[in-house]
N, C-alpha and C positions, 0 to 999 in steps of 0.2 A: 437082656440089657437094652436100655434105650440109647439112642444116639445122643451125643453131648449137646447142650443147648447152643443155639447159634451165636456166633461172635462176629458176624459180618452183616453189613447193611448196604443195600443198593437203593439209591434214590433216583427216580426217573424224572428228568427235566425235558419235557417233550418239545420245547420251542427251538426253532431253527430259522435261518433266513429263507431257505428254500429246500424243497425235497430233491435229493439227488436222484439220478435216473435209475439207480439200483436199489433204492431204499424202500423197504416195506415196514419199517418200524412205526410205532405209535408216536407220530410227531405232529406238530402244529406249525406249519410255515407262517412266518409273520412278515416276510418281505425283506429286501436287502437293507433297508434303513432301520430295521427294528433294533431297539435297545431297551434294557430293563430300567434304565435311569431316566425316566421321563420321556423317552422317545416313543415312536410308534410301537404298539404292542405291549407297552409297559403295564397298562391296566389289566390286560389278559394274564400277564405273568404274575402280577400281584394277586389276582383272584385265584389262580391255580396254586400259588404258594400257600395261600390260606387253607386250601383243601389238604395240601401235603402236610402242613403243620398239624391239622386236625387228625389225620390218620396216624401220624407219629405219636401224638399225645394219647391216642386211644389204644395203642399197641399193647399186647400182653407183656408181662415182665420178662426180662432177660438179663444175662450178665453183661458186664462192660464189653464194648465192641473193640475188636482188634483191627478191623478194616472197615472203611467206608468208601463207597464208590458213587460218584455223581456221574450218571450216564445220560444219554439223550438220543436224538436231539443234539442241541449245542448248549451244554451247561454254561459255557463261558459267556453266554448272553446275560447271565445273572450278574448283579453287582457283588462286590466282595462282602458288603454288609448282608445281602440276602443269603449268601453261602454261609457266612458266619452264624446267622440266625438259625439256619438249619442244623449246623453242627451243635449249636447250643441246645436245640430241641432234642437231638440225639443224646447229648450229655445229660440232660435232665431226665430223659426216659430210661436210658440204659447205663450211661456212663461211658467214657472212652478210656481205654487202657493207655498208660504212658507209652509213648512211642508208636501209637496206632498209625497204620498206613491210611492216609486220606488222599484218594485219587480224584482228580477232576479231568473230565474230557474237555479239550479245548480245540477249536478249529482255527487255523490260520485266517487272518483277516477279520476275526470276530473279537479280537482283543489287541491291546498294545502293551508295551513293556511296563507302563505304569499300572495297568490293571493286573498284569501278572504279579507284580510285586505286592499289590494289595491282596490278592487272593492267597498268596503265600503267608502274608501276615495274619490272614483270617484263620489259618490252620491247615490249609492244603499243603501236602509235602510231596505229592507225586502227580505228574501231569501225563495224560495220554493224548498225544498230539496227532490229530487226524490229517496227516499229510496226503496219503493215498498215492501221490505221484509227484515227481519233479518236472514233469513235461506239461507245458501249457496246453498243448493240443489235447492231450489225454484228459487233463483236468476239465477242460471245456466239454469233452465228450462224455464225462461222467456227470455233468451238471453241477460241478463244484463251483463255489463262489470265489475261492482264492486262486492265486496263480503262483508260479515257481518262486518269484521274488518274495511273496508273502511267507511262503514256507521256509525259505532260507533265513529270512529275518527272524521268524519265530524260533527256529532251531538255534540261532545265535543267542537269543534271549535266554533260552533254556540252558545253554552251556554256561553263560555268564552267571545265571542264578545258582547253578550247581557249583561252579568254581568258588563262589562267594559263600557257600554253605547255607544258602537260603532254600534250596530245593534238594531234597534227598535223592530223588530219582525221576526219570522221565522216559516215556516210551514213544517211539515213532511208528505210526501205522502206514503200511503200504498195501496195495491190492495188486495181485498178479493174475495172469491168465485173462487179461482184458481183451476186448475186441481188437483184432489186428496186431496183437503183441508178438514180437519176435524175440529170439534168444539174445541178439545183440542189444535190442532196446532194454531188455530186462537186466542184462549185465551192467548197462549204464546206470539204471535205477539203483541197483545194489551198491555200485561203487559210490554213488552220490550219498546214499543212506549211511554207508560206513564212514564217509568223510564228515558226517554231521556229529559223530562221536556220541550218539545216543547209547546209553548203557542197556537199553532194551529195545528190541525191534519186533513188531508183530506183522506178519505177512499173511494176508487172507486171500483165499481164492474167491474170485467173483462168483456169486450165485445169483441166477436170474429168478427173481421171486414173482409170484402172481400179483397182478395189478400194478406193476412198475412200468416205467417207460421202456426199460430194456426188454421186458416181456413182450410188449407190443411190437417192438422192433424185431425181436426174434420171430414172432409169429408172421411178420411180413418178409422174413428172410433177409433182414438188414443187419443182423448181428453176427459178425464173423469171429466166433470164439475159437481159441486154439484147440487143435485136436488133442485127444487123450495122451498120445505119446509125447507131444510137446509140453503139455501141462505137467506131466511127470518129470520131464527133463528140467523144466524151470524150477520145480520144487527141489530137485536134487541140487541144482545150481545154487539155490538160495541157501540150503543147508551147508554146502561146501564153502561158499564165500563168507557167509556170516560166521561160520565156525572158525575159519582161518583168521578172522578179525577179532576173535575172542568172545564172540556171542554164541554161547552154547545153546543148542536146541533142547529145551526142557519140556516142550509140549508141541503138538503138531504144528501150530501156527506161531509159536512164541520162542524167541531167542533172547538170551540175556547174559550179561557179564556176572561173575560171582557176586551174590548179595543183592541182585537187582531183579530177580523174578517177581512177578506180581503176586503178593501174598493174598490179595483178595480173590483172584482167579484160581489160585491153587486151592483155596477153600472149596470152590465149586468142584474142581476136578478131583478132590480127595473124597467127595461124597458128603462133606459137612453141610449142615443146614445154613440158611441165610434169611435175613429179613428183606423184604422188598416193599418199597413205598412208591406210590404214584401211579397214574394211569398207565395201563399196559404192562406194569411191572409184574414179574413173577416172583413169588417168595416160596420158600420151603423150610420153615423154621425147624420142623422136626422130621423132615424128609418128604412130607406130603406137599406137592406143589399146589399153589393157589394163584390163579391169574386174575389180575384186576381188569376192569373194562378198558377198552382201547380209545375211548373218546372222553372228552372232558365232562360232558353232561351225564353220560352213563356212569362215569367215575364219581361224580357228585352225588348221583342218586344212590349208588352203591354205598357211599359213606353214610348218607342219611338213613338208609335202611339198616345198616349195621348199628348206628347210634340208637335206632328205635327199638332194637331187640333187647329183651331183658338181660341184665348183667348175669353172666354164667357163674355158677358156683366154682369154687377153687378146684382146679383140675380138669374142668370142662374146656371145650374148645371155645374160641372167641377172644375178644379183647376185654377192655375194661379193667385191666390190671391183674387178672388172674393168669395162672399158668396155662398155656395152650394144651390141648389134648395131645398126649404123646402117641407117636406111631412107631413102627419098627424101623423107621429111617428110610433112606433112599432105596427104591427097589433094586434088586440084584442086577437086573439087566442094565439099568441105568448106571450102576456102579461099574459094570464091565465096560460100558461104552465110554464113560468119561475116564476111567482108569487106563484104558488102552491108548488114550490120547497122550498120556504122560510118558516121559522118558523112562520112569521106573516101572511102568506096566502094572500088572495085577497078579495077585496070589490067589489062585482059584480055591485052594484049601482054606486059606484064612477068610475068604468071603463066604465060605459054606456053600459052594456051588453044588446043586443036585446034579447027578449024572455028568460029572466032569469028563468022563471018558468019551461020552457022546459028543461033547463040544470039541475035544481034542481030535476026534475022528473027522469032524467037519473042517478042522484047521489043518489037517495033514498036508493038503496041497500047498498051503501057504508056508508051512514049516519046511517042506521040501524045496520050495523056491527061495527060501531065505527071507521071506517077508515077516515071519514070526520067529522070535528067538526065545528059547526057554533057558533060564539061568537061576540056579538056587531056588527052584520052586516058583519063580515068577515068570510071567509071559509078557513080552513087550514087542512092539513093532520095531523092525530094524530101521535104521536111519542111513540113507534116505529112502531106500526102495520100499520098505514096508509102510512108512508114513505117507509116501506118495500115493500108494494104492490102498490106503487105510479102509476105505469104504467097503472094499471086497471082503475084508476080514470082519468088519463091524456088522455087515449085513448077515453074515453067518451067525454072529452072536444072537441077533434078533430072531432069526429063523430057528435056532436051537432053543431059545427061550420059549418061543411060541409053540414048539413041539411038546413042551411040558404042560400045556394048558389043561390037560386032564388032571394034573396034580395040583396046579396052582390056580386059585380062583381070582378073578379080577377084583381089586379092592372096591370098585364102584358097585359091583354086584353083591359083594358081601354086605355093604351098607343097605342096598335096596332090599335084599332078602330079609334082613332084620326088620324092615318096615312093613313088609307085606303081611296081611292077616293070614293066619294059618287056617288049615281046614277045620281044626277043632274050634277055633274062634268063630268060624262062620256057621257052625252047626253040623251035626253028623250027616244030615240028609243032603246038604248042598255045600256051597262055598268053593274054595279054591283047591284044586288038585294040581300042585305046581311041580314042574320038573326042576332039577338042579340047573342053575345058570351054567353056561359053558363058555369057554373061549375057543374060537375057531380062527386060526391065523391071527391071533393076537387081538381079536375084537370080541365083543360080548354078544352072546346069543342067549335069549331067554324065552322060554315058552311057558305060559300060564294057562292051564286048562280050567274051565269053569264047570263045576259039577252040576248034576241035575237038581232041580228044586229051587234054583235061584231065579231071580228076575233077569233074563238076559239083557234087556235093554238098559235097565238101571245099572246092573253089574258091569256091562260093557263100557258104559260111559264112565263109571267110577274107575275102572281099571285103566282105561285109556288116559284119563286125566292123571292118574297116579303114576303110571309108567312114563308118560311123556314128560311129566314134571320132574320125576325123581331120577329115572334111569338115564335119560338124555343129559340132564344137568350133571349128574355124577360122572358120566363118561366124559363130558366136556371138561369138567374140573380136573379129571385125572389125566386125560390124554391130550386135551387142548383142541382136538378136532375129531369128528366122527362122521361117518356117512352111512346111509342105509335107509331102512324103512321100518316103521312100526305099524303092523297090520292087525286088524281084527278079522280073523277068518271065520266065516259063518258056517258052522257045522250044525246039523239038525239038533243033536242032543247035547253037544259039548262044544260050545264056541271056544275058539283058541286065540289067545292074544299072542302074537309072535313078533319078535324083533329079529330082523335079518340085516346083516352087513354085507355089502357087495361092492364090486367095481374094479378091484385091482388084483393082480397076481400076488402070491406071497412075497416074491422078491420086490415087486413095486411097492407093496404096502410097507415092507421093511425099510426100503429106501426112503419112502415118505416120512416114516417115523424118525429115521436117522436125521433127516433135514430138520424136523421139528425139535429133536433133541439138542441140536447144536444151537438153537435159537432161544433156549429157555430163559437165560438171565436178561436178555434184551439189552445188551450193550455190546460195543464193538470188540472189546478185549475177549469176551467170552463167546461172542457170536462168531465162532471160528468156522467159516464155511470151508468145506473140503471139496476136492474134485469129486463130483457126483457121477463121473463117467458119462456125463451129458444127458441124463434124464432130468434136466433142470425144470422141465415143464410138468412134472407130475402133479396131478390134482386129485382131490377128493371132492365128491359132490356134496351138496347140502343135505341135511337130515330131513327126511320127509315123514310126516305122520299121517297115516290113513286109518279111517274107522269104517268098518263094514259090519252091519249087524247080522 
């Protein structure tokens, strides 16, 4: 059975006033005076929106959408007319269910009450407000443009719109475990957030990402992050205070009053597919993730190349109005990772886990400590202790999954193997003598031997081009990142083309993948950074291609 067709869509609006010090998203800073309505940066915004409309119009068929999410960047830089036009494009392509949840990310100081009223009339019915902190010094230290007064005013507008029935729901975002943060300071932040009467609060752990201002400060020893014990204490305090205020924790980073959980993000966490549109956006219509280029020009070229491809026949992959190629849905390890983030946890039997006893054996220390709880066949992280130390449990999921590599072949390698010429196709006397692709510690290893009777130079060049173009691309499409080397090893009678992945211990590789997993949808509600127990600086090297005859 195939997974159900996607009923959610994410639209990436990359523009913002400035890049915050912790941000590694695909964004385009336009300056503090930028505005879509004839102001600085308006021409860039219009040009990008034309590309976004083009991608939506070329999308494959799908059923009416139940949720739509405008993320960024700062989508509130758009005018209400531009937002309405995008919703109409989605309506034309897919349709919108009656009562669909339409979420718009808004940043304080990027809009006024009049603009809020306009976007609500355009069809938005849920707002995700990027407050991050009520402390002016903290906001300045994060590189944020707004200040406490701006956030308080924006929260008042949200309350008024909701009380008047114009806004169905809204969420307030905060960041915890910031440099220099203390328990007392965080208690004050939580009290202020509760006083804002938001029916949904998202609390994200700071994650220091490569290439950010915070990473450079950390490398210079200038970033005083809370120790692990304090980080866990702050997370427990968050769950306690928000729970007492009626905001139940339904996912590691998300708390809501009854009826106000994010339907869009629950679609991600349930393993359902989604459409993604725009530069840097990730989509998974039928479970297979597809990432778009992270720059405008690369995104434009990607769209042009897609338009130039011949229209696929019905049932093939691609756009042009035909149904996308069906897959088996979200990989099992991903289902476990996102499922354990939720309050309801996972049912190993229902998911069809191979060797569940081996996984439970790995989990025994966490079960003994009360971090994992089993109830009626489901396993979930305890709150707050288990959720505060969730990465320790999730890393074991990854290591267990990777231990099954001899049984489960990497999807990228399945596609590659189908494309490689067989020994029979190349002639009985020569051609390819290929070993089965393998996964070692979750990464792909492939060795292809060249039989006698072939032209080594010609065949080596052909194989190098084929593997570098296909294998690396497929791996990047599936995993998002890879590191290692593709080598042509010169043996006298049987040259060997070999791919090897290297550089990190299994635990570090698993932690790196866990970080990438949290970032897939590329917007803040789903970009739920967890305490990484301080290997924030984990890196993978670039992919290197080497040819030796």
